[in-house]
C-alpha positions in Angstrom: -13.3 143.5 -28.9 -16.8 142.1 -30.2 -18.9 139.3 -28.1 -18.3 137.1 -30.7 -14.9 137.9 -31.0 -14.2 137.6 -27.1 -15.8 133.9 -27.1 -14.0 132.5 -29.7 -10.3 134.0 -28.7 -11.4 132.7 -25.0 -12.1 129.3 -26.4 -9.1 129.2 -28.6 -6.8 130.6 -25.4 -5.7 134.0 -27.2 -7.2 136.2 -24.0 -6.8 136.3 -20.4 -9.9 137.3 -18.4 -9.5 139.7 -15.2 -12.4 140.1 -13.2 -12.3 142.5 -10.3 -14.1 140.4 -7.0 -15.4 143.8 -5.6 -17.2 145.1 -8.7 -18.0 141.6 -9.3 -20.0 141.3 -5.8 -21.2 144.6 -6.4 -22.8 144.2 -9.6 -24.2 140.3 -8.7 -25.9 142.1 -6.0 -27.3 144.9 -7.7 -28.5 142.9 -10.2 -30.3 140.3 -8.1 -31.7 143.0 -5.6 -29.6 140.9 -2.6 -30.4 143.7 -0.1 -34.1 144.1 -0.4 -34.3 140.2 -0.5 -32.2 139.4 2.8 -33.8 142.6 4.6 -37.4 140.7 4.8 -35.6 137.3 5.0 -33.8 138.6 8.3 -37.3 140.5 9.4 -38.5 137.1 8.9 -36.0 134.9 11.1 -36.6 137.6 13.8 -40.2 137.3 13.8 -40.1 133.6 14.3 -37.6 133.8 16.9 -39.9 136.3 18.7 -43.0 133.7 18.3 -41.2 131.2 19.8 -39.8 129.2 16.8 -36.2 130.2 18.5 -34.3 127.6 16.6 -36.2 128.2 13.1 -35.8 131.9 13.4 -31.5 131.3 14.1 -31.7 129.0 10.8 -33.4 131.7 8.7 -31.5 134.4 10.4 -28.2 132.4 9.5 -29.4 131.8 5.9 -29.9 135.6 5.4 -26.5 136.2 6.1 -24.5 133.5 5.1 -26.6 132.9 1.3 -25.8 136.6 0.0 -22.1 136.2 1.4 -22.0 132.8 -0.5 -23.3 134.5 -3.7 -20.7 137.5 -3.1 -17.8 135.1 -3.1 -18.9 133.4 -6.5 -19.8 136.5 -8.2 -16.7 136.3 -10.4 -17.1 132.9 -11.6 -21.3 133.9 -12.5 -19.8 136.6 -14.6 -17.7 134.6 -16.3 -20.5 132.0 -17.0 -23.2 135.1 -18.1 -20.8 136.9 -20.2 -19.9 134.1 -22.7 -23.7 133.7 -22.9 -24.9 136.9 -23.2 -23.6 139.7 -25.1 -25.6 142.5 -23.4 -24.5 141.2 -20.3 -20.6 141.1 -21.8 -21.2 145.1 -22.7 -22.6 145.7 -19.4 -19.5 144.3 -17.4 -16.5 146.2 -19.6 -18.3 148.9 -19.7 -18.1 149.2 -16.0 -15.0 148.0 -15.6 -15.4 144.8 -14.0 -14.5 142.8 -16.9 -11.1 143.2 -18.5 -9.8 141.4 -21.4 -6.1 141.3 -21.8 -4.5 139.2 -24.9 -1.8 136.4 -23.7 1.6 137.3 -24.7 
């Protein structure tokens, strides 16, 4: 199914979309480079704690742990929004098996 057909069918309610949550989390994590962002943030939190800014360091550490998890948790919704808007992402996620489209019976 092409992207314009998919968007039209989705808006008309003729298809049901199934998104694999684990695959969606991995896709979004890789696309946003979350591990490469999270490690420096965690390092900055440790550095703040070591130089005496303990509460600020702990807050940065907590943010470095919690924010990527929240992003991964909402990955399915993020992918659905992006798929509707961008044909390239639609092709990527359908080929990767992250998104499956089923006709409504």
